[in-house]
N, C-alpha and C positions, 0 to 999 in steps of 0.2 A: 710624292711618295715618301713615306717615313723611312729613314735609314735603318738598315738592319743592324742589330746589335752585334758588335764585333766580339767574337767568342773565342776563348782559348781552351783547349783540352789538355789537361795534365795527365800523363800516363807514365807507367813504369815498365810495361811489357808489350804484349801484342796489340792491345788497343781494340778489343772486340766491341765495346760500347762506343769507342771513338768512331769506328767504321759506321755504326748505325747513325750517329749524329752527323757525320759527314754526308751520308746518303740523304738524310732528311733535308740538309741545308742546300743540296743541289737544286732544290725547287726554289726559284727566285721569289715565290710568294711566302716562303718560310721566313719568320721574323728574325732569325739569327743567321749570321754567316760565320763559318769556321775560319778564323783569320790566323790561327797559330796552333800548332801542336808542340808541347814542351815536355821533355822527359828528364828525369833525374838519372837515367841510365843511358849511356851512349849506345849500348847494344839493343835497346828496346825495338822490337820488331815493328811496332806501330809507326815509328819515324819514317821508315821507307814507304809504308803504305800511305801515309799522309803526303809525303813528297810526290808520290806517283799521282796523286789527285791534285797536284799543283798548290798544295798548302804549305805555307812557311813553317819550318821546324826549327827547334832550338834545343840544345842540351845544356842543362845546368847540373853538373855532376856533384851530388852531395858529398862524395868522397874527396872531392878536391877543395872542400871548404873546412875550416877549422871547427866550426860549430853550426848549429841550426840557424842561428840568427844571420850569419854571413851567407849561408845558402839561401835562405828565404829572401834576404834583401836583394840578392842577384836575381832570383826568380821574379820578384816584384819589379825590378828595374827592366827586365825583358818584357814583362807584361805591359808596363807603362810605355815602353818604346814602341810597342805594337798597337798602342791605343785600344787596349782591351776593355770591353764593358762588362763581360760576364766570364767567369771561370768555371769550367766543368771538370770535376775530378772523375777519372775513368780508369780505375785500377792503378791509382797513384799511391804507391806504398810508402808514403811518408806521413807521419803524424805532424800536422801543422801547428805552429805555436799560436797562442792568443794574439800576438802582435799581427801576424799575417791575416788571421781570420777576421780580426777587427778592421784591418785595413780594407778588406774586401767584403765587409758585412753586407748582406743582402744581394751580393753579386757572385757568391761562391756556393755552388751546389754539388751534391755528391749522390751517387747511387750505391745502395747497400743491399746485399743479398739476403734480406730477411724482411719480415713484416714488423718493422720497428713499432713500438719499443722492444719487441722480443728479439733476443739474440744479437745484441750489440757485439762488436768485435769480430773475432775470427772464427772459422770453422762452423759457420752458421748452418750448413746443410747437415753435417754430422750431428749437431746438437738438436736440430729439429727432428731428425730420425730417431735419435735416442729418446726423445720425449714423446714420440709417437703422435705428434700433432696431426690433425686432419688436413691442414692447409699450411702452405709456406709461400714465400714470394719475395718481392723486392720493394724497396722504398726509395724514392727520390726526395731529398730533403735539403733545406738550407743548412750550411755548415756553421756550427757554433763551437766555442772552445771545448765544451764537453763532448767527448767522443760519441758519435752516432746518436746525438740527442737533439739535433736541430728540428725545427718545425717541418712537418710533412708537407710536401708539394703534391705528390701522387704516389699511389701504391698499385701493385698488381699481384694477384694471388693465383696459385695453382694448387690442385689437389695433391696430396701425398698418397701415392698409389701403393698397394700391396706389392712387395718385391722390390721397391725402390732401394737403390743404394745412393751413395753420395754423387756418383757420376750421373746417374739418370735424373735425379732430382735437380742437380745443378744445371743440367742441360735444359730442363723444362723451365726453370726459373730464368735462365739466360735468354730464352726466347722472349719472355715478357720484359726483361731489362731492355732489350733492343727496341721494344715498342714503346715502353713507358718513358724512357729517358728523353727521346726526341720530343714527345708530347709535353713533358714537363719543361724542357728548355724553351719550347715555343711559348708556353704560358708565362714564363719569367721574362723572356725577351720582349713579348708583346705588352707586358705590364699588367696582364690579367691577374697575375699572382705576384705579391710583393711581401717583403719582410718589413713589418712596421712594429717597432718597440717589442721585438722578440716574438711576434705572432705573425701568422700568415694572414694578409689581407687578400681576399679572394673575390675577384669580379667575374668568375666563371658562372655560367647559368646554375640556378639552384638545383636543377636535376643532374648536374655533373656528378658522376660517381668517382670518388677517389679510388675505389677499387675498380680499376679499369678492365680487369678480367676476372671472371668467376669460375 
């Protein structure tokens, strides 16, 4: 039996997507195991949730470090000590430096609440509503030094409905985040999707739809 990829989830808050990843990984046939949940905030609610599931947790408080390099080098040391293969960002509210991203190139993935390349950065739901777009959604992508610009692994879209506000649209997108992130991690952990020379190498079936929800 092929070993499951040891995966760390980096969080800053309650860990909503973390919970979805943990739930998926409880299936022993899933190609990744959640080996660590790490937060930059000691009070992150997701830490207790992870510990309750028997998952190792760690805190690397960015406020306790003099600069980003010192913070990231400690994060890297913790990941290395736990023999991590893949890192998933799940509401991790720190912009990572090129050093860290390069160190974990091809093994670092993120979920963003928009259909990238549209609406990089913050306040994605408000911006989508302001533009009156017909559809909105989420994207799982490999992380590269440019913010929210990494190659797409998977996306899921939802309709923007009449009467939507930020809260209702965000809730509809979050449902899809909880579905698409575990699927994308499985593809990376199994090797079906890889980052090769800055591009996605994809061994999924030709009929696989990147837009996993319509």
